[in-house]
C-alpha positions in Angstrom: 213.1 -129.5 207.3 212.8 -133.3 207.5 210.3 -135.0 209.8 210.5 -138.8 210.3 207.4 -140.3 211.9 207.5 -143.8 213.5 204.1 -145.5 213.7 202.4 -148.9 213.8 199.6 -147.6 211.5 201.2 -145.5 208.8 198.1 -145.4 206.7 196.4 -143.0 209.1 199.1 -140.5 208.4 199.1 -140.5 204.6 196.0 -138.4 204.0 197.0 -135.3 206.0 200.1 -134.8 203.8 198.3 -135.4 200.5 196.2 -132.2 200.5 196.2 -128.4 201.0 199.1 -126.6 202.6 201.1 -129.6 203.8 201.0 -131.1 200.3 202.2 -127.9 198.7 205.0 -127.6 201.3 206.2 -131.1 200.3 205.9 -130.4 196.6 207.9 -127.1 197.0 210.5 -129.2 198.8 210.3 -127.1 201.9 209.7 -130.1 204.1 210.2 -133.9 203.8 207.9 -136.3 205.5 209.0 -139.9 205.9 206.7 -142.5 207.5 208.3 -145.6 209.1 206.3 -148.7 209.9 207.5 -150.0 213.2 206.6 -153.5 212.2 209.4 -153.4 209.7 211.9 -153.3 212.6 210.9 -156.5 214.3 212.1 -160.0 213.7 209.0 -161.5 215.1 207.2 -163.7 212.5 203.9 -162.1 213.3 205.4 -158.5 213.2 204.5 -158.1 216.8 205.7 -154.8 218.4 203.9 -155.0 221.7 203.8 -157.3 224.7 202.2 -157.7 228.2 203.2 -155.4 231.0 205.7 -156.7 233.6 203.8 -156.9 236.9 200.5 -157.5 235.2 197.7 -155.0 234.4 195.5 -154.2 231.5 196.8 -153.0 228.1 199.7 -153.9 225.9 203.0 -152.0 225.8 205.2 -151.1 222.8 208.5 -153.0 223.1 211.8 -151.2 223.2 213.7 -153.3 220.6 211.9 -152.3 217.4 211.8 -148.7 218.5 215.5 -148.8 219.3 216.3 -150.3 215.9 214.3 -147.7 214.0 215.6 -144.7 215.9 219.2 -145.9 215.8 219.0 -146.5 212.0 217.7 -143.0 211.4 220.3 -141.4 213.8 223.1 -143.3 212.0 222.1 -141.5 208.8 221.8 -137.9 210.1 221.7 -135.8 213.2 218.4 -135.0 214.7 217.5 -131.9 216.7 214.6 -133.6 218.6 213.1 -137.1 219.1 209.5 -136.3 220.1 207.1 -138.8 221.8 203.4 -138.1 221.3 201.7 -138.9 224.6 198.7 -137.7 226.7 201.0 -136.9 229.6 203.4 -134.8 227.6 203.7 -131.0 227.7 200.6 -129.5 226.0 201.4 -128.2 222.5 201.2 -124.4 222.2 202.1 -121.8 219.6 205.4 -120.9 221.3 206.5 -124.6 221.1 205.5 -124.8 217.5 207.5 -121.6 216.7 210.6 -123.1 218.2 210.2 -126.5 216.5 209.7 -124.8 213.1 213.3 -123.7 213.3 214.7 -127.2 213.6 216.2 -129.1 210.7 215.5 -132.8 211.5 212.9 -134.2 213.8 211.8 -137.7 214.7 208.2 -138.2 216.0 207.3 -141.4 217.8 203.6 -142.2 217.9 202.5 -143.9 221.0 199.9 -146.7 220.8 198.3 -149.3 223.1 199.2 -148.6 226.7 202.2 -146.6 225.7 205.9 -147.4 225.2 208.4 -149.2 227.4 209.6 -146.5 229.8 213.2 -147.2 228.8 212.4 -145.7 225.4 211.4 -142.5 227.1 214.5 -142.5 229.3 217.0 -143.3 226.6 215.8 -141.8 223.3 213.1 -139.1 223.8 214.1 -135.4 224.0 210.6 -134.0 224.3 207.2 -135.3 225.1 204.2 -133.6 223.6 200.4 -133.8 224.1 197.7 -132.1 222.0 195.2 -132.0 224.9 194.0 -133.6 228.1 192.3 -136.6 226.5 193.3 -140.0 225.2 193.3 -141.1 221.6 193.7 -144.6 220.2 197.3 -143.6 219.2 199.7 -140.8 218.6 199.2 -140.6 214.9 196.5 -137.9 214.9 198.5 -135.9 217.4 201.6 -136.2 215.2 199.6 -134.8 212.2 198.4 -131.9 214.3 202.0 -131.2 215.4 203.3 -131.4 211.9 200.6 -129.0 210.6 201.4 -126.5 213.4 205.1 -126.6 212.6 205.1 -126.7 208.8 202.8 -123.8 208.2 205.4 -121.6 210.0 208.2 -122.5 207.6 209.0 -119.5 205.3 207.5 -120.0 201.9 204.8 -122.5 203.0 202.0 -119.9 203.3 201.2 -117.7 200.4 201.4 -114.6 202.6 204.5 -114.6 204.8 202.9 -112.4 207.5 199.8 -114.6 207.8 201.2 -117.0 210.4 202.6 -114.0 212.4 199.0 -112.7 213.0 197.5 -116.0 214.1 196.0 -116.5 217.5 198.5 -117.2 220.3 201.5 -115.7 218.5 201.6 -112.8 221.0 199.6 -114.5 223.7 196.4 -112.9 222.3 193.6 -114.4 220.4 193.1 -113.1 216.8 190.7 -110.2 216.4 187.5 -110.6 214.4 187.9 -110.7 210.6 185.4 -109.8 207.9 185.2 -110.0 204.1 182.8 -108.9 201.3 180.0 -107.8 201.2 180.4 -104.9 203.6 176.7 -105.2 204.5 174.6 -108.4 204.5 171.0 -108.6 205.7 171.7 -105.3 207.6 174.7 -106.7 209.3 177.6 -104.3 208.7 181.3 -104.6 208.8 182.9 -102.1 211.4 183.4 -98.9 209.5 187.0 -98.6 210.7 188.0 -101.6 208.5 186.8 -99.9 205.3 188.2 -96.5 206.2 191.6 -97.0 204.6 193.3 -95.6 207.7 195.7 -98.4 208.4 197.3 -97.1 211.6 193.8 -96.9 213.1 192.9 -100.3 211.7 195.9 -101.8 213.4 195.0 -100.1 216.7 191.4 -101.4 216.4 192.7 -104.9 215.8 195.0 -104.9 218.7 192.3 -103.6 221.0 189.8 -106.2 219.7 192.4 -109.0 220.2 192.9 -107.9 223.8 189.2 -107.7 224.4 188.5 -111.1 222.9 191.4 -112.7 224.9 190.2 -111.1 228.1 186.7 -112.4 227.6 187.5 -115.9 226.2 191.0 -116.8 227.5 192.0 -114.5 230.3 194.6 -117.2 231.4 196.7 -116.2 228.4 197.2 -112.7 229.7 198.8 -114.1 232.8 201.3 -116.2 230.9 204.9 -115.3 230.3 205.7 -115.3 226.6 
C-alpha cells in the first residue's frame, strides 16, 4: 500500500511513522508513506496557500490551485483508489471503514487547515471525507495519523500475530472482552479460573459472552448497528 499525505505542516506527521508498528511496517516495505508539503506547489513568493473568504467572515481558506497541482501530479504518476479529506464534518471513522481502506492499494489524504479548503476541492477531487470525532483540531494532520494507524495495522504481516487485529474491539460490533496476564493472583485479585483451565472452547464462549456484556453496558448503540 502507498499513502500520500498532503499537508502544510509535514513535520507534525514525521514522528508517528518513526516508531513502533508503523515504522516496522515501512521497514518491511508493507506500506509506503509519502509526505507532500503543499507550499511546494505554490508560485507565491511567500509560499502562501490560503486566502480570505469570498463574502467575508473570520478564518482563512486553503486555495484550490496548489491542491490541484499536487493531486494532479500524483494522479499523473499512478492510479488512486481514494482521495480522502480529513475534516470535522466528514463521516466518523470506524473499524468497518478502516477494514475497507486497508484493502486499497493507493490512497491520497488531504489534511485540512485554517477554516478548511475551497469547496471546489471537495467537489472535484475528494472521494471520501473522514472525521475522527465531533471536535475541531488545528489541522487534519493528527487525524491523518490516526487514520493511517487504523489502516496499516490491518495489513497482513504488519502485526506479529495475524489474528490480533481480528479480535480487536469493533471488528464484530462488539467491544473486546477483558484480558489478563501473569501473575494469576495479585494482592488477592484473581484471574477468572476459566482462562487458566486450558478448555479453549469454553474460554472462547466466555470471551464472547463477556464481550457482549461489556458492549451492552458501555456501548449499547453498537448492538443496534448493521454490520
